[in-house]
Every structure is written in C-alpha cells, then in structure tokens.
C-alpha positions in Angstrom: 15.5 23.2 32.2 15.6 24.9 28.9 15.5 28.7 28.9 12.7 31.1 27.8 14.1 31.5 24.7 14.6 27.6 24.1 11.0 27.5 24.7 9.8 30.1 22.4 12.2 28.5 19.7 10.3 25.5 20.4 6.9 26.6 20.3 7.5 28.4 16.8 9.3 25.2 15.4 6.4 23.0 16.4 3.7 25.7 15.0 5.4 25.4 11.7 5.2 21.8 11.5 1.7 22.1 12.7 1.1 24.1 9.4 2.7 21.8 7.3 0.9 18.6 8.6 -2.4 20.5 8.3 -1.8 21.7 4.8 -0.4 17.7 3.7 -4.1 16.8 5.4 -6.1 18.9 3.3 -4.0 17.8 0.0 -4.8 14.0 0.9 -8.4 14.8 1.5 -8.7 16.5 -1.6 -7.1 13.7 -3.5 -8.7 10.9 -1.4 -11.9 11.5 -3.3 -10.8 11.1 -6.6 -8.6 8.0 -5.5 -11.6 6.1 -3.9 -13.9 6.7 -6.7 -11.1 5.4 -9.1 -10.7 2.3 -7.0 -14.4 1.5 -6.3 -15.2 2.0 -10.2 -12.5 -0.8 -11.1 -13.8 -3.4 -8.6 -17.1 -4.5 -10.9 -15.0 -4.9 -13.8 -12.0 -7.0 -12.1 -14.9 -8.9 -10.1 -16.8 -9.6 -13.4 -13.5 -11.0 -15.3 -13.0 -13.2 -12.3 -16.5 -14.5 -12.6 -16.0 -15.2 -16.6 -12.6 -16.7 -15.7 -13.9 -19.0 -13.2 -16.7 -20.2 -15.4 -14.2 -21.4 -18.1 -11.8 -22.9 -15.9 -14.7 -24.9 -14.4 -15.1 -25.9 -17.9 -11.7 -26.7 -18.6 -11.1 -28.3 -15.3 -8.8 -31.3 -15.9 -8.1 -30.0 -19.7 -4.4 -30.7 -20.6 -4.2 -28.2 -22.9 -5.4 -25.5 -20.6 -3.1 -22.4 -20.3 -0.3 -22.3 -18.0 -1.9 -19.0 -16.7 -4.8 -21.4 -15.7 -3.6 -24.7 -14.9 -0.1 -23.6 -13.4 3.3 -25.0 -14.3 2.4 -28.3 -12.4 5.0 -27.1 -9.6 5.1 -24.5 -6.7 8.8 -24.3 -6.0 9.5 -20.9 -7.4 7.3 -18.0 -6.0 7.2 -14.7 -7.4 6.1 -12.0 -4.8 4.6 -8.7 -6.6 4.9 -5.9 -3.7 3.1 -3.0 -4.3 3.6 0.0 -2.0 3.6 3.7 -2.2 6.5 6.0 -3.3 6.1 8.4 -0.3 6.0 7.8 3.7 4.0 9.8 6.1 1.0 7.5 5.7 0.9 5.5 9.2 0.9 2.1 8.8 -0.1 2.1 5.3 3.5 0.9 3.8 4.6 -1.4 6.8 1.3 -3.3 6.5 1.9 -4.6 3.1 5.6 -5.0 3.7 5.0 -7.0 6.9 2.6 -9.1 5.1 5.0 -9.9 2.0 8.0 -10.4 4.6 6.1 -12.9 6.8 4.9 -14.9 3.3 8.6 -15.0 2.3 9.9 -16.2 5.3 7.2 -18.9 5.4 8.3 -19.8 2.0 11.9 -19.9 2.7 11.5 -22.4 5.6 9.5 -24.9 3.5 12.5 -24.8 1.1 10.8 -22.6 -1.6 12.6 -20.2 -4.0 11.5 -16.6 -3.1 11.6 -14.0 -5.6 10.6 -10.2 -5.3 9.2 -7.8 -7.5 8.4 -4.5 -5.8 6.5 -1.9 -7.1 7.1 1.6 -5.1 10.0 3.3 -3.5 9.3 2.6 -0.3 8.5 -1.2 0.0 12.0 -1.5 -2.2 13.8 0.5 0.3 12.6 -1.7 3.3 12.5 -5.1 1.6 16.0 -4.4 0.3 17.5 -4.7 3.6 16.7 -8.5 4.3 16.2 -10.0 0.9 18.2 -8.0 -1.4 19.4 -11.1 -3.2 15.7 -12.2 -3.7 14.8 -8.7 -5.8 14.6 -9.8 -9.5 13.2 -6.1 -10.6 12.1 -2.8 -9.1 9.3 -0.6 -10.9 8.7 2.8 -9.7 5.9 5.5 -10.6 7.4 8.2 -8.4 7.1 10.6 -11.4 3.7 9.7 -12.6 0.9 12.2 -11.3 -2.1 9.9 -12.2 -2.2 6.0 -12.2 -3.5 4.7 -15.3 -4.0 1.3 -17.1 -0.4 2.0 -19.0 1.4 1.5 -15.6 -0.3 -1.9 -14.7 0.2 -2.9 -18.2 3.9 -2.5 -17.6 4.0 -4.3 -14.6 2.0 -7.0 -16.0 4.4 -7.2 -19.1 7.4 -7.8 -16.6 5.2 -10.5 -14.9 4.5 -12.3 -17.9 7.7 -11.9 -19.3 9.4 -13.8 -16.5 6.6 -16.4 -16.4 6.8 -17.3 -20.0 10.7 -17.6 -19.4 10.0 -20.2 -16.6 11.5 -17.9 -14.1 8.8 -18.7 -11.2 5.6 -21.1 -10.7 3.3 -19.2 -8.4 2.8 -15.2 -8.4 1.3 -13.3 -5.4 0.3 -9.7 -5.6 0.4 -7.7 -2.1 -1.5 -4.7 -1.9 -3.9 -2.9 0.8 -7.5 -3.0 0.0 -9.2 0.2 0.5 -12.2 0.2 3.1 -12.6 3.3 4.6 -10.3 6.5 5.7 -9.3 4.8 8.8 -9.3 1.0 7.7 -7.0 -0.6 4.7 -6.5 -4.1 4.6 -3.4 -5.6 3.5 -4.0 -8.4 1.1 -2.3 -11.1 -0.6 -3.9 -12.4 -3.9 -2.3 -15.3 -6.1 -2.6 -14.5 -9.8 -0.5 -16.8 -11.4 -2.0 -19.4 -11.9 -5.3 -17.6 -11.8 -7.3 -18.6 -8.3 -10.8 -17.9 -7.8 -13.3 -17.6 -4.5 -15.2 -20.5 -3.6 -18.1 -18.6 -4.2 -17.2 -17.3 -7.6 -16.4 -21.1 -8.7 -19.8 -22.4 -7.3 -21.7 -19.6 -9.1 -19.7 -20.2 -12.2 -20.2 -24.1 -12.2 -24.0 -23.6 -11.8 -24.6 -21.3 -15.0 -24.2 -22.5 -18.4 -22.6 -20.1 -21.4 -22.0 -20.8 -25.1 -19.0 -19.2 -26.1 -17.5 -18.1 -29.6 -15.0 -18.4 -30.3 -13.7 -21.3 -28.5 -12.8 -21.4 -24.9 -9.5 -21.9 -25.3 -9.0 -19.2 -27.8 -10.8 -16.9 -25.1 -8.7 -18.1 -22.0 -5.3 -17.4 -24.2 -6.7 -13.7 -24.5 -8.3 -13.1 -21.2 -5.7 -14.5 -19.1 -3.0 -12.2 -19.9 -5.4 -9.3 -19.4 -6.8 -10.4 -16.2 -3.1 -10.3 -14.9 -3.1 -6.7 -15.6 -6.6 -6.0 -14.5 -6.0 -7.4 -11.0 -2.6 -5.4 -10.9 -4.2 -2.0 -12.1 -7.3 -2.8 -9.4 -4.3 -3.1 -6.7 -2.9 0.0 -7.7 -5.9 1.7 -7.5 -6.6 0.4 -4.1 -3.5 1.3 -3.1 -3.7 4.8 -4.0 -6.8 5.3 -2.1 -5.4 3.5 0.7 -2.5 5.7 1.0 -4.5 9.0 0.6 -6.8 7.8 3.6 -3.8 6.9 5.6 -2.0 10.0 5.0 -5.2 11.9 5.8 -5.9 9.8 9.2 -1.9 10.2 10.0 -1.7 14.0 9.5 -4.8 14.8 11.3 -3.4 12.8 14.2 0.1 14.6 13.7 -1.9 18.0 13.7 -4.0 17.3 16.8 -0.7 16.1 18.6 1.1 19.3 17.5 -1.5 21.3 19.1 -1.4 19.4 22.3 2.2 20.1 22.5 2.3 23.6 21.6 -0.5 23.9 24.7 1.9 22.2 27.0 5.2 24.1 25.8 3.0 27.4 26.3 2.2 26.4 30.0 5.6 25.6 30.8 6.7 28.9 29.2 3.8 31.0 31.1 4.9 29.3 34.6 8.8 29.9 33.7 8.2 33.4 33.0 5.9 33.8 36.0 8.6 32.4 38.3 11.2 34.7 36.5 9.4 37.7 37.2 8.5 36.8 40.8 12.0 36.0 41.4 13.0 39.7 40.0 10.2 41.1 42.0 11.6 39.6 45.2 15.3 40.4 44.4 14.0 44.3 44.0 12.3 44.2 46.9 15.0 42.4 49.2 17.3 45.1 47.8 15.0 48.1 48.7 14.7 46.8 52.2 18.5 46.4 52.5 18.8 50.1 51.7 
C-alpha cells in the first residue's frame, strides 16, 4: 500500500497533468474553428473542379490522345500511396485510423502481386509505416515548422507526385487522409487521384450537360489535370488539419475528465488512509495511558 506521501505526490502529479490537458483542449478548440472554416471553404472548389474534369473525361472517353493523368498508363502494376497524417500525436485515433487504412490497402496490393511505393506527408505516419514498410517508402515530406498550411505546401507534394509519375515510377496514385465531419467524427478516406477517378454521380451529371470549351478540351485537360492533383491534395491537407484539432480536442477533454476522476479516487484513498493512521495513533495513545 502506498504511503501518505506517495499518494500526495501522485495527486499533485495528476493535477499538473490535468492542467496541461485542459490547456491543450482550449488551444485545440481555438484552432479548430479556423481549420474547420478553411476545410469547408475548400470543398466547393474541389468538387466543382471534379465536375468540370468529369465532363471533359466523359467527352474524351476512348480518346487515345487523352492525357495520361486522365486515361492512365494502361497498367496498374505499381501503386503509389500518398499517406497524409499529422505532425504530432495526442489526438486520439486520428493518425492511427489513416495509417491502418493505408496499411491494409498496401497489404492487399502486395498480396495481389502489385508493387507498392509510399510517399508520407507528416511525421507520425512516416514513423509508424517505416516499421513495416521501410523499403517501400520512396519520399517523406514534413510541414512541422509550418504554422499555417497553404496551397504552397500542397503544391510541393503535388510537384513530387507528378515528378514521379512523369518518370514512370508508378501507374496509380491513391491519397489517404481523414475527412472532417464533426468534432467527434473524422473518417479515414482513400481517394484515387491518378488517373483521375470520378464518382458515379459526377460522371452522370457531366454526361447529361453540354459545354463548349475554348481553347480545345485537350489543352484544358493538360492544364487542369496537374492542377487538380494539387487541389485534391490541398483539400486533403485542410481536411486533415481540421480533423486533427477536432480529434485532439476530444482526446484532451476525455483526458481532463479522466484525470479529475483519478484525483477524486486518490483523494478518497488518501483521506481513508490518513483517517486510519490517526485512528491507529489514538488507539496507541489510549492503550498506553490505560497501561499506566
């Protein structure tokens, strides 16, 4: 059984931890609002970009001269997994859910005899994936020193991805990130960005609409497709940022409440043990007095 001094020290330690978790919760809550607004503002642009490209892809279906970013290389042997995670932890299951989805996808591809290459964006994902897929990681990008994510960071990732694609390093690229839904809900998502893949609804809407493009559709595709890669990565980074602060806020709130419960239990144990010690000392004094 711990002594009174040990219990007192532990109570002080848990109280100090509770102050830290409460402060981190407040910081995450303050940053979440801005991150959520940025993520929600990026969605319409990315969705509209997809609709335009879906329209162009429907018009160029079967065209042998279509850009490779749209039609693909004709093979799916080599896959590049772009795994975007956070730079820090203490965010509940935020990082682990993205990593788990990417790891399961990689293992499925390897079981099919495919070649898997991994590009990690964020320190936490790189640290975990390096344990199991060290030989598969071809590049690592970190934005740990960046205070506010912008399109410049997304463009840096897109430039590296396009550089690898143009060099013939892979056939299919899939982006992994967490889509922000609410403070308590972040959904790990896999999105194929090379060759461009559109949802059934977007393709149906695109095929039913008629557009005339100037300059030619081919020139527009060659300009928009590389930009779309950067736009989708930018959207993923913003979704990740909002998801991280939402998950961290929930995790720190749970940690603060758990610390409070632990303090109450330790305080109860301390008081009981102190009362038992006082009772024992009184019995010893009374027994000694009666013996005299």
